[in-house]
N, C-alpha and C positions, 0 to 999 in steps of 0.2 A: 535559401531556406535559415531561418534563425532557431535556434533552441537554447532554452534554458532549463536548469534543473535545480531542486531544491533536496535536500535531505530531511528525515526526520528519523527518530527511533523510539522502539517499545520495548518491553518485555512482556513475555507472556508464556502460559502453558497450553499445550493441547496433546493429544494422542490421534493417530491416524487410525479411523475405521477400516477395517478390510485390509489392511496391509500386514505382511508377514515378515517380522523384522523388529528390531529395536523400538523403531518409530510408533508401533501400535500401544507402546506402554507410555504412560504419564512423562512427559518431559518438556522443558522449556528452551525458549531462544532468547537472545537478546537481538531482535530484529532492527535491521536497518532499511528503510523506506527512501525510494528516489520517486520524485514526480517530476515530469518533463512536460513543457509545452512547447509549441512550435508554430510559427507563422512566416509565410512568404515576405510580408512587410511589416514594418515597425511602426508602432502606432506614433502620433504626432511629435511626443517627446523622445523618440529612439528607443522603446520598449516593445519586448514581445509581451509582457505582462510584469506586473508590480511583484517582486519577490514576497514581500510581505504579506499580499493578498494569499498567495499560493502557501505559504508557511501557516498562515492563520486557519485555512481550509484543512491543510493536512493536519495541524494539531488537533482540530476538533474532532477529526477522526480516529487520530490515535489514542486520544485520551479516552475514548471508549474500549479501546483494546488493550491499554496497558494495565498491567499487572491482573490480567484476566485469565481466566481458564477459557480459551476460546470455544471449546465444544459446548459451554453453557449458552454462547449467545445463541439467538433465535437463527440467524442467518447459517450459523455452522450446525445447527441441527439439521439441516437439511442438506449442506454442501459440507464435504470433508475439510478440515481446516489445513489443507496443503498451502504451500507458499503460492501455488498458482490461483487458489480461490481466494486467498488473502489480498493477493494484488488485484484481483478484479473486485473485491468488496470494497477496498480503498478507493479504486478507479470509481467505480458506481456512486459512492457515497460523494465523492469531491464533485463530479460530474452534477449530481443532483443540487449541489449547491450554486449550479450556474457556471462553475468554474470551468473554463474550456482549456482542458489539458490534453497532453497526448498520450502519455503512458504512465504507468506506476511499475517499479521493479521491487521486489522484495526479497530482501538478502537474508536468509536463516542463518547463515553462517559466512565466514570469509570469501567463501570459495564457491558457494552455491546460491543462486537466485532464481527467480522466476519473473518474468514481466507479462503485463496486462496493457494491450492497446486495442483501439477499433480503427 
């Protein structure tokens, strides 16, 4: 099995509804996002996928999240803007663009992350 990974970053604010603790208050993060793809066989030129295409797909999604209050976005009015739900949101948006990715990992801090894959 071959796998590749790219990274992106965005900054945003959020607060967690129904959470008892500091995160229920408005706060922000400098998020790191990792997107991976995997395949059993490489394509005819020896690649899983073109890194540039993956980066373009990720950057298109991150542009909609960067410097935003996530709770104001339609998706996060229904889903709490947790790291887990942000990872799923990014995964679903990239997959909707017909990009066959495997997983999305969202880091809210250097030591804390959540991953979504199907």
